[in-house]
mmCIF file of the protein (N, C-alpha, C, O) and its ligand, coordinates in Angstrom:
data_MODEL
# 
_entry.id   MODEL 
# 
loop_
_entity.id 
_entity.type 
_entity.pdbx_number_of_molecules 
1 polymer     1 
2 non-polymer 1 
# 
_entity_poly.entity_id                      1 
_entity_poly.type                           'polypeptide(L)' 
_entity_poly.nstd_linkage                   no 
_entity_poly.nstd_monomer                   no 
_entity_poly.pdbx_seq_one_letter_code       MQVKCSLCGKADEISKIHKDYAKLAKNKDAPYFCEQCSHRVKYQARETQNPPKPM 
_entity_poly.pdbx_seq_one_letter_code_can   MQVKCSLCGKADEISKIHKDYAKLAKNKDAPYFCEQCSHRVKYQARETQNPPKPM 
_entity_poly.pdbx_strand_id                 A 
# 
loop_
_entity_poly_seq.entity_id 
_entity_poly_seq.num 
_entity_poly_seq.mon_id 
_entity_poly_seq.hetero 
1 1  MET n 
1 2  GLN n 
1 3  VAL n 
1 4  LYS n 
1 5  CYS n 
1 6  SER n 
1 7  LEU n 
1 8  CYS n 
1 9  GLY n 
1 10 LYS n 
1 11 ALA n 
1 12 ASP n 
1 13 GLU n 
1 14 ILE n 
1 15 SER n 
1 16 LYS n 
1 17 ILE n 
1 18 HIS n 
1 19 LYS n 
1 20 ASP n 
1 21 TYR n 
1 22 ALA n 
1 23 LYS n 
1 24 LEU n 
1 25 ALA n 
1 26 LYS n 
1 27 ASN n 
1 28 LYS n 
1 29 ASP n 
1 30 ALA n 
1 31 PRO n 
1 32 TYR n 
1 33 PHE n 
1 34 CYS n 
1 35 GLU n 
1 36 GLN n 
1 37 CYS n 
1 38 SER n 
1 39 HIS n 
1 40 ARG n 
1 41 VAL n 
1 42 LYS n 
1 43 TYR n 
1 44 GLN n 
1 45 ALA n 
1 46 ARG n 
1 47 GLU n 
1 48 THR n 
1 49 GLN n 
1 50 ASN n 
1 51 PRO n 
1 52 PRO n 
1 53 LYS n 
1 54 PRO n 
1 55 MET n 
# 
loop_
_struct_asym.id 
_struct_asym.entity_id 
A 1 
B 2 
# 
loop_
_chem_comp.id 
_chem_comp.type 
_chem_comp.mon_nstd_flag 
ALA 'L-peptide linking' y 
ARG 'L-peptide linking' y 
ASN 'L-peptide linking' y 
ASP 'L-peptide linking' y 
CYS 'L-peptide linking' y 
GLN 'L-peptide linking' y 
GLU 'L-peptide linking' y 
GLY 'peptide linking'   y 
HIS 'L-peptide linking' y 
ILE 'L-peptide linking' y 
LEU 'L-peptide linking' y 
LYS 'L-peptide linking' y 
MET 'L-peptide linking' y 
PHE 'L-peptide linking' y 
PRO 'L-peptide linking' y 
SER 'L-peptide linking' y 
THR 'L-peptide linking' y 
TYR 'L-peptide linking' y 
VAL 'L-peptide linking' y 
ZN  non-polymer         . 
# 
_pdbx_entity_nonpoly.entity_id   2 
_pdbx_entity_nonpoly.name        ? 
_pdbx_entity_nonpoly.comp_id     ZN 
# 
_pdbx_nonpoly_scheme.asym_id         B 
_pdbx_nonpoly_scheme.entity_id       2 
_pdbx_nonpoly_scheme.mon_id          ZN 
_pdbx_nonpoly_scheme.ndb_seq_num     1 
_pdbx_nonpoly_scheme.pdb_seq_num     101 
_pdbx_nonpoly_scheme.auth_seq_num    101 
_pdbx_nonpoly_scheme.pdb_mon_id      ZN 
_pdbx_nonpoly_scheme.auth_mon_id     ZN 
_pdbx_nonpoly_scheme.pdb_strand_id   A 
_pdbx_nonpoly_scheme.pdb_ins_code    . 
# 
loop_
_atom_site.group_PDB 
_atom_site.id 
_atom_site.type_symbol 
_atom_site.label_atom_id 
_atom_site.label_alt_id 
_atom_site.label_comp_id 
_atom_site.label_asym_id 
_atom_site.label_entity_id 
_atom_site.label_seq_id 
_atom_site.pdbx_PDB_ins_code 
_atom_site.Cartn_x 
_atom_site.Cartn_y 
_atom_site.Cartn_z 
_atom_site.occupancy 
_atom_site.B_iso_or_equiv 
_atom_site.pdbx_formal_charge 
_atom_site.auth_seq_id 
_atom_site.auth_comp_id 
_atom_site.auth_asym_id 
_atom_site.auth_atom_id 
_atom_site.pdbx_PDB_model_num 
ATOM   1   N  N  . MET A 1 1  ? -153.161 -1.645  112.077 1.00 0.00 ? 1   MET A N  1 
ATOM   2   C  CA . MET A 1 1  ? -153.237 -3.053  111.692 1.00 0.00 ? 1   MET A CA 1 
ATOM   3   C  C  . MET A 1 1  ? -151.825 -3.605  111.587 1.00 0.00 ? 1   MET A C  1 
ATOM   4   O  O  . MET A 1 1  ? -150.936 -2.956  111.034 1.00 0.00 ? 1   MET A O  1 
ATOM   5   N  N  . GLN A 1 2  ? -151.624 -4.798  112.116 1.00 0.00 ? 2   GLN A N  1 
ATOM   6   C  CA . GLN A 1 2  ? -150.295 -5.374  112.054 1.00 0.00 ? 2   GLN A CA 1 
ATOM   7   C  C  . GLN A 1 2  ? -150.181 -6.294  110.841 1.00 0.00 ? 2   GLN A C  1 
ATOM   8   O  O  . GLN A 1 2  ? -151.053 -7.124  110.584 1.00 0.00 ? 2   GLN A O  1 
ATOM   9   N  N  . VAL A 1 3  ? -149.099 -6.126  110.114 1.00 0.00 ? 3   VAL A N  1 
ATOM   10  C  CA . VAL A 1 3  ? -148.860 -6.948  108.934 1.00 0.00 ? 3   VAL A CA 1 
ATOM   11  C  C  . VAL A 1 3  ? -147.440 -7.490  109.001 1.00 0.00 ? 3   VAL A C  1 
ATOM   12  O  O  . VAL A 1 3  ? -146.599 -7.027  109.771 1.00 0.00 ? 3   VAL A O  1 
ATOM   13  N  N  . LYS A 1 4  ? -147.214 -8.486  108.165 1.00 0.00 ? 4   LYS A N  1 
ATOM   14  C  CA . LYS A 1 4  ? -145.890 -9.102  108.142 1.00 0.00 ? 4   LYS A CA 1 
ATOM   15  C  C  . LYS A 1 4  ? -145.346 -9.023  106.728 1.00 0.00 ? 4   LYS A C  1 
ATOM   16  O  O  . LYS A 1 4  ? -146.053 -9.306  105.761 1.00 0.00 ? 4   LYS A O  1 
ATOM   17  N  N  . CYS A 1 5  ? -144.088 -8.638  106.618 1.00 0.00 ? 5   CYS A N  1 
ATOM   18  C  CA . CYS A 1 5  ? -143.469 -8.522  105.307 1.00 0.00 ? 5   CYS A CA 1 
ATOM   19  C  C  . CYS A 1 5  ? -143.348 -9.904  104.664 1.00 0.00 ? 5   CYS A C  1 
ATOM   20  O  O  . CYS A 1 5  ? -142.915 -10.864 105.302 1.00 0.00 ? 5   CYS A O  1 
ATOM   21  N  N  . SER A 1 6  ? -143.736 -9.987  103.389 1.00 0.00 ? 6   SER A N  1 
ATOM   22  C  CA . SER A 1 6  ? -143.693 -11.273 102.695 1.00 0.00 ? 6   SER A CA 1 
ATOM   23  C  C  . SER A 1 6  ? -142.268 -11.689 102.369 1.00 0.00 ? 6   SER A C  1 
ATOM   24  O  O  . SER A 1 6  ? -142.004 -12.867 102.132 1.00 0.00 ? 6   SER A O  1 
ATOM   25  N  N  . LEU A 1 7  ? -141.364 -10.747 102.356 1.00 0.00 ? 7   LEU A N  1 
ATOM   26  C  CA . LEU A 1 7  ? -139.987 -11.064 101.981 1.00 0.00 ? 7   LEU A CA 1 
ATOM   27  C  C  . LEU A 1 7  ? -139.120 -11.388 103.187 1.00 0.00 ? 7   LEU A C  1 
ATOM   28  O  O  . LEU A 1 7  ? -138.507 -12.454 103.237 1.00 0.00 ? 7   LEU A O  1 
ATOM   29  N  N  . CYS A 1 8  ? -139.058 -10.485 104.159 1.00 0.00 ? 8   CYS A N  1 
ATOM   30  C  CA . CYS A 1 8  ? -138.140 -10.689 105.268 1.00 0.00 ? 8   CYS A CA 1 
ATOM   31  C  C  . CYS A 1 8  ? -138.860 -11.121 106.539 1.00 0.00 ? 8   CYS A C  1 
ATOM   32  O  O  . CYS A 1 8  ? -138.209 -11.496 107.514 1.00 0.00 ? 8   CYS A O  1 
ATOM   33  N  N  . GLY A 1 9  ? -140.203 -11.075 106.549 1.00 0.00 ? 9   GLY A N  1 
ATOM   34  C  CA . GLY A 1 9  ? -140.946 -11.533 107.705 1.00 0.00 ? 9   GLY A CA 1 
ATOM   35  C  C  . GLY A 1 9  ? -141.026 -10.523 108.837 1.00 0.00 ? 9   GLY A C  1 
ATOM   36  O  O  . GLY A 1 9  ? -141.485 -10.845 109.933 1.00 0.00 ? 9   GLY A O  1 
ATOM   37  N  N  . LYS A 1 10 ? -140.580 -9.304  108.573 1.00 0.00 ? 10  LYS A N  1 
ATOM   38  C  CA . LYS A 1 10 ? -140.597 -8.267  109.587 1.00 0.00 ? 10  LYS A CA 1 
ATOM   39  C  C  . LYS A 1 10 ? -142.026 -7.817  109.866 1.00 0.00 ? 10  LYS A C  1 
ATOM   40  O  O  . LYS A 1 10 ? -142.780 -7.534  108.935 1.00 0.00 ? 10  LYS A O  1 
ATOM   41  N  N  . ALA A 1 11 ? -142.400 -7.748  111.130 1.00 0.00 ? 11  ALA A N  1 
ATOM   42  C  CA . ALA A 1 11 ? -143.731 -7.294  111.500 1.00 0.00 ? 11  ALA A CA 1 
ATOM   43  C  C  . ALA A 1 11 ? -143.770 -5.777  111.415 1.00 0.00 ? 11  ALA A C  1 
ATOM   44  O  O  . ALA A 1 11 ? -142.840 -5.088  111.833 1.00 0.00 ? 11  ALA A O  1 
ATOM   45  N  N  . ASP A 1 12 ? -144.867 -5.276  110.864 1.00 0.00 ? 12  ASP A N  1 
ATOM   46  C  CA . ASP A 1 12 ? -144.993 -3.840  110.678 1.00 0.00 ? 12  ASP A CA 1 
ATOM   47  C  C  . ASP A 1 12 ? -146.399 -3.404  111.069 1.00 0.00 ? 12  ASP A C  1 
ATOM   48  O  O  . ASP A 1 12 ? -147.350 -4.184  111.007 1.00 0.00 ? 12  ASP A O  1 
ATOM   49  N  N  . GLU A 1 13 ? -146.506 -2.162  111.468 1.00 0.00 ? 13  GLU A N  1 
ATOM   50  C  CA . GLU A 1 13 ? -147.815 -1.622  111.831 1.00 0.00 ? 13  GLU A CA 1 
ATOM   51  C  C  . GLU A 1 13 ? -148.180 -0.594  110.768 1.00 0.00 ? 13  GLU A C  1 
ATOM   52  O  O  . GLU A 1 13 ? -147.472 0.397   110.589 1.00 0.00 ? 13  GLU A O  1 
ATOM   53  N  N  . ILE A 1 14 ? -149.286 -0.827  110.061 1.00 0.00 ? 14  ILE A N  1 
ATOM   54  C  CA . ILE A 1 14 ? -149.671 0.150   109.036 1.00 0.00 ? 14  ILE A CA 1 
ATOM   55  C  C  . ILE A 1 14 ? -150.992 0.798   109.414 1.00 0.00 ? 14  ILE A C  1 
ATOM   56  O  O  . ILE A 1 14 ? -151.837 0.197   110.078 1.00 0.00 ? 14  ILE A O  1 
ATOM   57  N  N  . SER A 1 15 ? -151.147 2.041   108.973 1.00 0.00 ? 15  SER A N  1 
ATOM   58  C  CA . SER A 1 15 ? -152.365 2.776   109.276 1.00 0.00 ? 15  SER A CA 1 
ATOM   59  C  C  . SER A 1 15 ? -153.236 2.848   108.022 1.00 0.00 ? 15  SER A C  1 
ATOM   60  O  O  . SER A 1 15 ? -152.860 2.376   106.949 1.00 0.00 ? 15  SER A O  1 
ATOM   61  N  N  . LYS A 1 16 ? -154.414 3.455   108.196 1.00 0.00 ? 16  LYS A N  1 
ATOM   62  C  CA . LYS A 1 16 ? -155.377 3.515   107.084 1.00 0.00 ? 16  LYS A CA 1 
ATOM   63  C  C  . LYS A 1 16 ? -154.854 4.290   105.890 1.00 0.00 ? 16  LYS A C  1 
ATOM   64  O  O  . LYS A 1 16 ? -155.356 4.135   104.777 1.00 0.00 ? 16  LYS A O  1 
ATOM   65  N  N  . ILE A 1 17 ? -153.848 5.122   106.114 1.00 0.00 ? 17  ILE A N  1 
ATOM   66  C  CA . ILE A 1 17 ? -153.346 5.914   104.990 1.00 0.00 ? 17  ILE A CA 1 
ATOM   67  C  C  . ILE A 1 17 ? -152.327 5.138   104.158 1.00 0.00 ? 17  ILE A C  1 
ATOM   68  O  O  . ILE A 1 17 ? -151.892 5.603   103.104 1.00 0.00 ? 17  ILE A O  1 
ATOM   69  N  N  . HIS A 1 18 ? -151.954 3.962   104.634 1.00 0.00 ? 18  HIS A N  1 
ATOM   70  C  CA . HIS A 1 18 ? -151.005 3.157   103.855 1.00 0.00 ? 18  HIS A CA 1 
ATOM   71  C  C  . HIS A 1 18 ? -151.663 2.711   102.564 1.00 0.00 ? 18  HIS A C  1 
ATOM   72  O  O  . HIS A 1 18 ? -152.845 2.369   102.543 1.00 0.00 ? 18  HIS A O  1 
ATOM   73  N  N  . LYS A 1 19 ? -150.880 2.716   101.475 1.00 0.00 ? 19  LYS A N  1 
ATOM   74  C  CA . LYS A 1 19 ? -151.469 2.420   100.164 1.00 0.00 ? 19  LYS A CA 1 
ATOM   75  C  C  . LYS A 1 19 ? -151.999 0.994   100.062 1.00 0.00 ? 19  LYS A C  1 
ATOM   76  O  O  . LYS A 1 19 ? -152.883 0.720   99.250  1.00 0.00 ? 19  LYS A O  1 
ATOM   77  N  N  . ASP A 1 20 ? -151.467 0.081   100.880 1.00 0.00 ? 20  ASP A N  1 
ATOM   78  C  CA . ASP A 1 20 ? -151.891 -1.307  100.802 1.00 0.00 ? 20  ASP A CA 1 
ATOM   79  C  C  . ASP A 1 20 ? -152.893 -1.677  101.889 1.00 0.00 ? 20  ASP A C  1 
ATOM   80  O  O  . ASP A 1 20 ? -153.276 -2.840  102.015 1.00 0.00 ? 20  ASP A O  1 
ATOM   81  N  N  . TYR A 1 21 ? -153.314 -0.696  102.668 1.00 0.00 ? 21  TYR A N  1 
ATOM   82  C  CA . TYR A 1 21 ? -154.171 -1.000  103.820 1.00 0.00 ? 21  TYR A CA 1 
ATOM   83  C  C  . TYR A 1 21 ? -155.468 -1.700  103.401 1.00 0.00 ? 21  TYR A C  1 
ATOM   84  O  O  . TYR A 1 21 ? -155.820 -2.744  103.951 1.00 0.00 ? 21  TYR A O  1 
ATOM   85  N  N  . ALA A 1 22 ? -156.174 -1.125  102.429 1.00 0.00 ? 22  ALA A N  1 
ATOM   86  C  CA . ALA A 1 22 ? -157.462 -1.681  102.013 1.00 0.00 ? 22  ALA A CA 1 
ATOM   87  C  C  . ALA A 1 22 ? -157.294 -3.098  101.490 1.00 0.00 ? 22  ALA A C  1 
ATOM   88  O  O  . ALA A 1 22 ? -158.089 -3.989  101.791 1.00 0.00 ? 22  ALA A O  1 
ATOM   89  N  N  . LYS A 1 23 ? -156.250 -3.287  100.705 1.00 0.00 ? 23  LYS A N  1 
ATOM   90  C  CA . LYS A 1 23 ? -155.990 -4.598  100.116 1.00 0.00 ? 23  LYS A CA 1 
ATOM   91  C  C  . LYS A 1 23 ? -155.722 -5.628  101.206 1.00 0.00 ? 23  LYS A C  1 
ATOM   92  O  O  . LYS A 1 23 ? -156.242 -6.743  101.172 1.00 0.00 ? 23  LYS A O  1 
ATOM   93  N  N  . LEU A 1 24 ? -154.892 -5.226  102.182 1.00 0.00 ? 24  LEU A N  1 
ATOM   94  C  CA . LEU A 1 24 ? -154.507 -6.162  103.236 1.00 0.00 ? 24  LEU A CA 1 
ATOM   95  C  C  . LEU A 1 24 ? -155.643 -6.386  104.229 1.00 0.00 ? 24  LEU A C  1 
ATOM   96  O  O  . LEU A 1 24 ? -155.757 -7.461  104.817 1.00 0.00 ? 24  LEU A O  1 
ATOM   97  N  N  . ALA A 1 25 ? -156.478 -5.374  104.413 1.00 0.00 ? 25  ALA A N  1 
ATOM   98  C  CA . ALA A 1 25 ? -157.602 -5.526  105.327 1.00 0.00 ? 25  ALA A CA 1 
ATOM   99  C  C  . ALA A 1 25 ? -158.603 -6.528  104.759 1.00 0.00 ? 25  ALA A C  1 
ATOM   100 O  O  . ALA A 1 25 ? -159.229 -7.295  105.490 1.00 0.00 ? 25  ALA A O  1 
ATOM   101 N  N  . LYS A 1 26 ? -158.735 -6.496  103.427 1.00 0.00 ? 26  LYS A N  1 
ATOM   102 C  CA . LYS A 1 26 ? -159.670 -7.397  102.756 1.00 0.00 ? 26  LYS A CA 1 
ATOM   103 C  C  . LYS A 1 26 ? -159.103 -8.807  102.694 1.00 0.00 ? 26  LYS A C  1 
ATOM   104 O  O  . LYS A 1 26 ? -159.803 -9.789  102.942 1.00 0.00 ? 26  LYS A O  1 
ATOM   105 N  N  . ASN A 1 27 ? -157.816 -8.885  102.355 1.00 0.00 ? 27  ASN A N  1 
ATOM   106 C  CA . ASN A 1 27 ? -157.178 -10.176 102.155 1.00 0.00 ? 27  ASN A CA 1 
ATOM   107 C  C  . ASN A 1 27 ? -155.889 -10.238 102.963 1.00 0.00 ? 27  ASN A C  1 
ATOM   108 O  O  . ASN A 1 27 ? -154.879 -9.634  102.602 1.00 0.00 ? 27  ASN A O  1 
ATOM   109 N  N  . LYS A 1 28 ? -155.947 -10.977 104.056 1.00 0.00 ? 28  LYS A N  1 
ATOM   110 C  CA . LYS A 1 28 ? -154.779 -11.030 104.950 1.00 0.00 ? 28  LYS A CA 1 
ATOM   111 C  C  . LYS A 1 28 ? -153.606 -11.754 104.314 1.00 0.00 ? 28  LYS A C  1 
ATOM   112 O  O  . LYS A 1 28 ? -152.472 -11.638 104.779 1.00 0.00 ? 28  LYS A O  1 
ATOM   113 N  N  . ASP A 1 29 ? -153.878 -12.506 103.244 1.00 0.00 ? 29  ASP A N  1 
ATOM   114 C  CA . ASP A 1 29 ? -152.795 -13.231 102.585 1.00 0.00 ? 29  ASP A CA 1 
ATOM   115 C  C  . ASP A 1 29 ? -152.168 -12.437 101.445 1.00 0.00 ? 29  ASP A C  1 
ATOM   116 O  O  . ASP A 1 29 ? -151.240 -12.902 100.784 1.00 0.00 ? 29  ASP A O  1 
ATOM   117 N  N  . ALA A 1 30 ? -152.693 -11.225 101.226 1.00 0.00 ? 30  ALA A N  1 
ATOM   118 C  CA . ALA A 1 30 ? -152.108 -10.399 100.168 1.00 0.00 ? 30  ALA A CA 1 
ATOM   119 C  C  . ALA A 1 30 ? -150.664 -10.088 100.540 1.00 0.00 ? 30  ALA A C  1 
ATOM   120 O  O  . ALA A 1 30 ? -150.351 -9.861  101.709 1.00 0.00 ? 30  ALA A O  1 
ATOM   121 N  N  . PRO A 1 31 ? -149.793 -10.078 99.547  1.00 0.00 ? 31  PRO A N  1 
ATOM   122 C  CA . PRO A 1 31 ? -148.385 -9.828  99.856  1.00 0.00 ? 31  PRO A CA 1 
ATOM   123 C  C  . PRO A 1 31 ? -148.162 -8.407  100.342 1.00 0.00 ? 31  PRO A C  1 
ATOM   124 O  O  . PRO A 1 31 ? -148.695 -7.447  99.785  1.00 0.00 ? 31  PRO A O  1 
ATOM   125 N  N  . TYR A 1 32 ? -147.362 -8.297  101.392 1.00 0.00 ? 32  TYR A N  1 
ATOM   126 C  CA . TYR A 1 32 ? -146.983 -6.982  101.894 1.00 0.00 ? 32  TYR A CA 1 
ATOM   127 C  C  . TYR A 1 32 ? -145.465 -6.909  101.963 1.00 0.00 ? 32  TYR A C  1 
ATOM   128 O  O  . TYR A 1 32 ? -144.809 -7.837  102.436 1.00 0.00 ? 32  TYR A O  1 
ATOM   129 N  N  . PHE A 1 33 ? -144.918 -5.806  101.491 1.00 0.00 ? 33  PHE A N  1 
ATOM   130 C  CA . PHE A 1 33 ? -143.481 -5.616  101.562 1.00 0.00 ? 33  PHE A CA 1 
ATOM   131 C  C  . PHE A 1 33 ? -143.180 -4.422  102.449 1.00 0.00 ? 33  PHE A C  1 
ATOM   132 O  O  . PHE A 1 33 ? -143.740 -3.342  102.261 1.00 0.00 ? 33  PHE A O  1 
ATOM   133 N  N  . CYS A 1 34 ? -142.304 -4.616  103.406 1.00 0.00 ? 34  CYS A N  1 
ATOM   134 C  CA . CYS A 1 34 ? -141.927 -3.505  104.267 1.00 0.00 ? 34  CYS A CA 1 
ATOM   135 C  C  . CYS A 1 34 ? -141.189 -2.453  103.423 1.00 0.00 ? 34  CYS A C  1 
ATOM   136 O  O  . CYS A 1 34 ? -140.856 -2.685  102.261 1.00 0.00 ? 34  CYS A O  1 
ATOM   137 N  N  . GLU A 1 35 ? -140.951 -1.322  104.029 1.00 0.00 ? 35  GLU A N  1 
ATOM   138 C  CA . GLU A 1 35 ? -140.333 -0.214  103.302 1.00 0.00 ? 35  GLU A CA 1 
ATOM   139 C  C  . GLU A 1 35 ? -139.017 -0.637  102.653 1.00 0.00 ? 35  GLU A C  1 
ATOM   140 O  O  . GLU A 1 35 ? -138.738 -0.337  101.493 1.00 0.00 ? 35  GLU A O  1 
ATOM   141 N  N  . GLN A 1 36 ? -138.228 -1.342  103.447 1.00 0.00 ? 36  GLN A N  1 
ATOM   142 C  CA . GLN A 1 36 ? -136.916 -1.767  102.971 1.00 0.00 ? 36  GLN A CA 1 
ATOM   143 C  C  . GLN A 1 36 ? -137.041 -2.689  101.764 1.00 0.00 ? 36  GLN A C  1 
ATOM   144 O  O  . GLN A 1 36 ? -136.357 -2.509  100.757 1.00 0.00 ? 36  GLN A O  1 
ATOM   145 N  N  . CYS A 1 37 ? -137.931 -3.686  101.881 1.00 0.00 ? 37  CYS A N  1 
ATOM   146 C  CA . CYS A 1 37 ? -138.060 -4.672  100.819 1.00 0.00 ? 37  CYS A CA 1 
ATOM   147 C  C  . CYS A 1 37 ? -138.716 -4.074  99.587  1.00 0.00 ? 37  CYS A C  1 
ATOM   148 O  O  . CYS A 1 37 ? -138.362 -4.439  98.466  1.00 0.00 ? 37  CYS A O  1 
ATOM   149 N  N  . SER A 1 38 ? -139.669 -3.157  99.770  1.00 0.00 ? 38  SER A N  1 
ATOM   150 C  CA . SER A 1 38 ? -140.307 -2.572  98.596  1.00 0.00 ? 38  SER A CA 1 
ATOM   151 C  C  . SER A 1 38 ? -139.295 -1.735  97.821  1.00 0.00 ? 38  SER A C  1 
ATOM   152 O  O  . SER A 1 38 ? -139.350 -1.656  96.594  1.00 0.00 ? 38  SER A O  1 
ATOM   153 N  N  . HIS A 1 39 ? -138.371 -1.113  98.552  1.00 0.00 ? 39  HIS A N  1 
ATOM   154 C  CA . HIS A 1 39 ? -137.306 -0.375  97.866  1.00 0.00 ? 39  HIS A CA 1 
ATOM   155 C  C  . HIS A 1 39 ? -136.474 -1.342  97.052  1.00 0.00 ? 39  HIS A C  1 
ATOM   156 O  O  . HIS A 1 39 ? -136.136 -1.077  95.898  1.00 0.00 ? 39  HIS A O  1 
ATOM   157 N  N  . ARG A 1 40 ? -136.149 -2.461  97.663  1.00 0.00 ? 40  ARG A N  1 
ATOM   158 C  CA . ARG A 1 40 ? -135.313 -3.450  96.999  1.00 0.00 ? 40  ARG A CA 1 
ATOM   159 C  C  . ARG A 1 40 ? -136.023 -3.999  95.766  1.00 0.00 ? 40  ARG A C  1 
ATOM   160 O  O  . ARG A 1 40 ? -135.421 -4.142  94.702  1.00 0.00 ? 40  ARG A O  1 
ATOM   161 N  N  . VAL A 1 41 ? -137.334 -4.311  95.923  1.00 0.00 ? 41  VAL A N  1 
ATOM   162 C  CA . VAL A 1 41 ? -138.099 -4.861  94.817  1.00 0.00 ? 41  VAL A CA 1 
ATOM   163 C  C  . VAL A 1 41 ? -138.153 -3.867  93.665  1.00 0.00 ? 41  VAL A C  1 
ATOM   164 O  O  . VAL A 1 41 ? -137.986 -4.232  92.501  1.00 0.00 ? 41  VAL A O  1 
ATOM   165 N  N  . LYS A 1 42 ? -138.389 -2.597  94.012  1.00 0.00 ? 42  LYS A N  1 
ATOM   166 C  CA . LYS A 1 42 ? -138.456 -1.544  92.991  1.00 0.00 ? 42  LYS A CA 1 
ATOM   167 C  C  . LYS A 1 42 ? -137.128 -1.434  92.261  1.00 0.00 ? 42  LYS A C  1 
ATOM   168 O  O  . LYS A 1 42 ? -137.079 -1.331  91.035  1.00 0.00 ? 42  LYS A O  1 
ATOM   169 N  N  . TYR A 1 43 ? -136.066 -1.458  93.028  1.00 0.00 ? 43  TYR A N  1 
ATOM   170 C  CA . TYR A 1 43 ? -134.734 -1.330  92.454  1.00 0.00 ? 43  TYR A CA 1 
ATOM   171 C  C  . TYR A 1 43 ? -134.447 -2.491  91.523  1.00 0.00 ? 43  TYR A C  1 
ATOM   172 O  O  . TYR A 1 43 ? -133.920 -2.306  90.426  1.00 0.00 ? 43  TYR A O  1 
ATOM   173 N  N  . GLN A 1 44 ? -134.802 -3.707  91.972  1.00 0.00 ? 44  GLN A N  1 
ATOM   174 C  CA . GLN A 1 44 ? -134.541 -4.880  91.150  1.00 0.00 ? 44  GLN A CA 1 
ATOM   175 C  C  . GLN A 1 44 ? -135.370 -4.849  89.878  1.00 0.00 ? 44  GLN A C  1 
ATOM   176 O  O  . GLN A 1 44 ? -134.889 -5.248  88.818  1.00 0.00 ? 44  GLN A O  1 
ATOM   177 N  N  . ALA A 1 45 ? -136.622 -4.376  89.969  1.00 0.00 ? 45  ALA A N  1 
ATOM   178 C  CA . ALA A 1 45 ? -137.483 -4.299  88.802  1.00 0.00 ? 45  ALA A CA 1 
ATOM   179 C  C  . ALA A 1 45 ? -136.865 -3.372  87.769  1.00 0.00 ? 45  ALA A C  1 
ATOM   180 O  O  . ALA A 1 45 ? -136.894 -3.647  86.569  1.00 0.00 ? 45  ALA A O  1 
ATOM   181 N  N  . ARG A 1 46 ? -136.307 -2.272  88.253  1.00 0.00 ? 46  ARG A N  1 
ATOM   182 C  CA . ARG A 1 46 ? -135.689 -1.314  87.344  1.00 0.00 ? 46  ARG A CA 1 
ATOM   183 C  C  . ARG A 1 46 ? -134.449 -1.932  86.696  1.00 0.00 ? 46  ARG A C  1 
ATOM   184 O  O  . ARG A 1 46 ? -134.178 -1.716  85.515  1.00 0.00 ? 46  ARG A O  1 
ATOM   185 N  N  . GLU A 1 47 ? -133.716 -2.687  87.474  1.00 0.00 ? 47  GLU A N  1 
ATOM   186 C  CA . GLU A 1 47 ? -132.505 -3.326  86.950  1.00 0.00 ? 47  GLU A CA 1 
ATOM   187 C  C  . GLU A 1 47 ? -132.861 -4.321  85.848  1.00 0.00 ? 47  GLU A C  1 
ATOM   188 O  O  . GLU A 1 47 ? -132.148 -4.423  84.850  1.00 0.00 ? 47  GLU A O  1 
ATOM   189 N  N  . THR A 1 48 ? -133.973 -5.064  86.027  1.00 0.00 ? 48  THR A N  1 
ATOM   190 C  CA . THR A 1 48 ? -134.357 -6.060  85.035  1.00 0.00 ? 48  THR A CA 1 
ATOM   191 C  C  . THR A 1 48 ? -134.859 -5.390  83.768  1.00 0.00 ? 48  THR A C  1 
ATOM   192 O  O  . THR A 1 48 ? -134.667 -5.898  82.664  1.00 0.00 ? 48  THR A O  1 
ATOM   193 N  N  . GLN A 1 49 ? -135.505 -4.241  83.941  1.00 0.00 ? 49  GLN A N  1 
ATOM   194 C  CA . GLN A 1 49 ? -136.006 -3.529  82.761  1.00 0.00 ? 49  GLN A CA 1 
ATOM   195 C  C  . GLN A 1 49 ? -134.863 -2.984  81.913  1.00 0.00 ? 49  GLN A C  1 
ATOM   196 O  O  . GLN A 1 49 ? -134.942 -2.958  80.684  1.00 0.00 ? 49  GLN A O  1 
ATOM   197 N  N  . ASN A 1 50 ? -133.811 -2.553  82.580  1.00 0.00 ? 50  ASN A N  1 
ATOM   198 C  CA . ASN A 1 50 ? -132.680 -1.991  81.867  1.00 0.00 ? 50  ASN A CA 1 
ATOM   199 C  C  . ASN A 1 50 ? -131.410 -2.781  82.197  1.00 0.00 ? 50  ASN A C  1 
ATOM   200 O  O  . ASN A 1 50 ? -130.576 -2.342  82.988  1.00 0.00 ? 50  ASN A O  1 
ATOM   201 N  N  . PRO A 1 51 ? -131.286 -3.942  81.581  1.00 0.00 ? 51  PRO A N  1 
ATOM   202 C  CA . PRO A 1 51 ? -130.084 -4.732  81.883  1.00 0.00 ? 51  PRO A CA 1 
ATOM   203 C  C  . PRO A 1 51 ? -128.843 -4.020  81.365  1.00 0.00 ? 51  PRO A C  1 
ATOM   204 O  O  . PRO A 1 51 ? -128.866 -3.415  80.292  1.00 0.00 ? 51  PRO A O  1 
ATOM   205 N  N  . PRO A 1 52 ? -127.787 -4.092  82.111  1.00 0.00 ? 52  PRO A N  1 
ATOM   206 C  CA . PRO A 1 52 ? -126.567 -3.417  81.663  1.00 0.00 ? 52  PRO A CA 1 
ATOM   207 C  C  . PRO A 1 52 ? -126.072 -4.007  80.360  1.00 0.00 ? 52  PRO A C  1 
ATOM   208 O  O  . PRO A 1 52 ? -125.971 -5.223  80.197  1.00 0.00 ? 52  PRO A O  1 
ATOM   209 N  N  . LYS A 1 53 ? -125.773 -3.130  79.458  1.00 0.00 ? 53  LYS A N  1 
ATOM   210 C  CA . LYS A 1 53 ? -125.319 -3.607  78.148  1.00 0.00 ? 53  LYS A CA 1 
ATOM   211 C  C  . LYS A 1 53 ? -123.863 -4.050  78.227  1.00 0.00 ? 53  LYS A C  1 
ATOM   212 O  O  . LYS A 1 53 ? -123.029 -3.394  78.850  1.00 0.00 ? 53  LYS A O  1 
ATOM   213 N  N  . PRO A 1 54 ? -123.578 -5.170  77.586  1.00 0.00 ? 54  PRO A N  1 
ATOM   214 C  CA . PRO A 1 54 ? -122.177 -5.614  77.585  1.00 0.00 ? 54  PRO A CA 1 
ATOM   215 C  C  . PRO A 1 54 ? -121.301 -4.660  76.777  1.00 0.00 ? 54  PRO A C  1 
ATOM   216 O  O  . PRO A 1 54 ? -121.709 -4.147  75.735  1.00 0.00 ? 54  PRO A O  1 
ATOM   217 N  N  . MET A 1 55 ? -120.137 -4.444  77.261  1.00 0.00 ? 55  MET A N  1 
ATOM   218 C  CA . MET A 1 55 ? -119.235 -3.509  76.569  1.00 0.00 ? 55  MET A CA 1 
ATOM   219 C  C  . MET A 1 55 ? -118.724 -4.106  75.260  1.00 0.00 ? 55  MET A C  1 
ATOM   220 O  O  . MET A 1 55 ? -117.955 -3.462  74.546  1.00 0.00 ? 55  MET A O  1 
HETATM 221 ZN ZN . ZN  B 2 .  ? -139.213 -6.789  104.430 1.00 0.00 2 101 ZN  A ZN 1 
# 
């Protein structure tokens, strides 16, 4: 199934074993993040959870 990254717009091909496959198959408007962007999103989420403490 072909999907498009919601962040960078990169077209990607995902298979049935992809964790978001069922969600995206049901709802084509569900957000999908390519590998690169999901890494970035995860990283940013972690950064927001643990903001650097001022010295
Ligand atoms: Zn992307």
